[in-house]
N, C-alpha and C positions, 0 to 999 in steps of 0.2 A: 438406395444409398443412401449413407450417413451423410452429415454435412460435416461432421466434425471426427476426429480420433485423437483419445487420451497417449500420451506416450512419456516416457520417464525423461528426464534431463539430466546430464552429469554430477550435478548439486541436488539430484535426489527431489526434486519438484516437479510439478507434473506441467507439462504444455500441451496445447492443442495443435493436431494438424488440421489444415482446412480445404477438402477437396474441391471446393468452388475455387479457392484463389491458389492451390496446390502449393502452397506455404504453410511453413509455421508461426505460430503466434511469438514465440519466443526460443533465441538462443539453443543448440545442442548442448551448450555450455550450463544452460540452468535459469529457469523464468525468474528464482530471488536473485542469480548472482547479477540478472541482467536489469532487474529494478534497483537494485544498488548501484549499479556501475552508471547506467542512465536516468535514472531520477532522485535517489536519496542523495549521493555524493553530489551531484552537482547544484542539487538544489540550496545547499548549506546549512541544511538543518541543524546538523549540529553546533554550528556557530547562534543560532537563532533560539534555540531549545531553552538556553540559561538567561537568554536577554530578552525575550519579549514575552508580556504577558500573554497576546495571542497572536497565531501564526493561520494565516490562510491558504489552502492546499487546493490548485485546481487540477483533478486528474480527469479525463475527459472519459476514463472506462471504458476504452473500446474492446478491449479483452476479456481478461477473467477474474482482474482486481489485484494482479500481486504489487504494482505498483503502491496502493491503498494498503493491502493489505500489510506491507513491508514496512511501510513508512508507518502505521498504527502500530508496529510490532516496536518498531524501534524508539519510538514516544515513549510508550508505555515501559518498556525496559528503562530508558532513562530516566525515565520519574516515577518507578515504582512506589518509592517512599510517599511521593503525594497521593496514589491513587488507593494508598492503604487507608489515606484520612476520609473517613465516609463524606464530610462538608463541600471536601473539595473535589471527589468523584461529582456528590449530585449536583455541583455546581457546573461543571462538565457536560454531565449528560445533558442540562437543562438548555446550556447554549446548544449543545448539538440538535436538540429538538427545537430549538428558534429557529434557529439557522435553517433546518431542513424544510421547513414549514415556508420559509421564503421561495423555494422551488417546488 
């Protein structure tokens, strides 16, 4: 017997059904929609993104990563012009690697 099964939610994203828990990882409305409503919007990231040089985010990553992926997508789309700048992008990548090595 498999532990999980993929299923498509109403927003077109893929969720997981856990046989062990007899439950789904995301609502039937959608994994991406749920990430927006329960993670991105309550975080206030829209106000922070243009006022802070550095933003720290904690995601425990219990599931399949939709909160983190949705946040990264939002940040990239909001900062598309910055990301075209090679120096800026290299600075961000170095920061990510430095912070990742801490853990």
